[in-house]
Structure formats: structure tokens, C-alpha cells
N, C-alpha and C positions, 0 to 999 in steps of 0.2 A: 504494500500500500504506500503510495506516494503522498506525503503530506505537503500542503501548500500553506504558506504563512504570508499574509499581507501586512503591510505597514504603511506609514506615511500619511494617514488620514488626519483630519483636524478641522479647526475652524479657520475660514479664510473669508476675506471681504470680496464682494462682487468685483470682477475684473482681475482677481488674483490668480495665482497658480499653485498647483500641488503636483508632486510626483509620487506615484504609488508603486512600490516594488512588490513583487510576489515571488518568493523563493521556494523552490521545490526541495524536498528533503534529500533527494538523491538524483543522480544523473538519469535522464530518461532517454531511452533509445526508441527508434522507430518513428512512424508517422505521428507526430503530435501537433495538436492545435492548442494554443493557450489563449484564453479569453478573459475579458473583464465584463462583469454584469453588475447591475445595480438594482436596488429595491428601495423605493421611497415609501414612507408610511401610507398604508392603505392601498398600495399599488402592487401590481405583479412585478416579479423580477424581469428585467429586460436586458438584452444584449447591448453592450456599449461598444466593444471593439474585440476583434479576434486577429490572431496572427498564426499562420501555419508554420510547419517545420521548414518550409521553403521561403519564409518571411513574406508571404502574401498577406496583405492586411485588408480588413473590412471594418467599416464603422457604421454606427447608427447615424441616421441623417441629422439627428439633434446635436451631434458632437463633431461632425465633419468640419475640418478646418480649425478646430480648437483643441482636440485631443489627439495624441499620437501614441500608438502602441509599439513597443519594440521588445526584442528579446536578446539576452546574452546567454548563449548555450554553454559557454565555459563556466558560467556562474549559476546555471540552472535557474535563471531569473527572468521574469517578464516585467516590463515597466509600463505604466500608464502616465504619460505626461499630460496634465490638464491645464490649459491656459484659458484666459478670458472666462473664468468661471461665473456662472449665473446662479441665482437662488434655486432655480429649478434643477440644478445639478445635485442638490442636497439629497443624500441617500446613503445607504450602506453599500459599499462596493465589495464585490466578491470576485475572486480569481477562480478560474476553472481550467482543468486539464482534460483534454481528450486524447486518447491513444487509439489509433486506427478507427477513428470516428465514434468511439464510445466514451462516455463520460467516466473518467477514472477517479477524479477527486475534485473537491471544492475546498476553498479556504474558509476561514471562520468569519471573514468580513472585516472591513474597516470603515468607520463612520467619516463621511465628508459632509461638512456643514458650511454652506455659503450664505453669509449673512453680514449685514453691517451693524 
């Protein structure tokens, strides 16, 4: 079982930036996709961004141009750089790992609050 640990959440003002790392507990082999999801109070969990083992990326329309997902395979870590944050970005952010198309693990989540 691969464990994922997110960090980097916190309180930030509108227009600010945060960087969320998600570290896997061990090296992962094979076709892996790593993604970031978020869940706001009273809402369903939604996809924010995903990056494949070939570094192909995909983003939710609501974050395109503001968020960037990247991965460092040597460190078994995926990052979510969030710029120009808005109050509607407030949510718990979760990291997900897929191996060969199947969900293998979720992180415990990190709270991001955008407020003045």
C-alpha cells in the first residue's frame, strides 16, 4: 500500500499563492497518474488537475491558467502550484494515485482557505 501525504495548505488572501506537495511513501513503478481533487463544504469532491506518468496534464476549467501540476519522480512527489487564488478555491485538497488506471491511494487532505 502506497501512502500519500499532502502538505502546504493554509490561509491565504485572495490573489495569493500556495504550493501543495504530495509525497508518496515509496517509489512507484508502472503507468501512474497522480491527481489533485478538492471538496468544499456541502459539495462533491471534484477533479482539479491530473498528471500522467508521461507528464501529460489536464485541468478543471475553473483553474486553467492559475494552477499548475507537476511531478518529481526522483522524489516520488507531485506538486500543485496555485496562483491568483479566489475565495471559491477554498476546500480540502486531496492527492490521488492511480496505477494502471485504478485508484491505488488517497491522501488525508489539506485545508486551503482563501479569505481576506
